[in-house]
C-alpha positions, 0 to 999 in steps of 0.5 A: 931049528929055532924055538921062540917064547914070548911073554905077552903083558896084558891085561885081557883074561880071554888073550894068551900071556904065554907064546911059544914057536917053533921056527924052521930054517927060513924063519917060517913058523912050523908049530905054536902052542899059545897059553892062558893065565888062570890065576896069578902065575899059573897057566893053561895051555889053550890051544894044541900045538898045530902045523900050519896049512 
């Protein structure tokens, strides 16, 4: 397993600023969670971790 954390820099309040992902050994995403910025430096999870169909 590999894990990713991506900071997405933009000015769109409705889009996530942090993306977390889990990749299996073949590089396919198995889980993901996104975080929205509530205030400067504070984040809230916008979606539960989910498995792809």
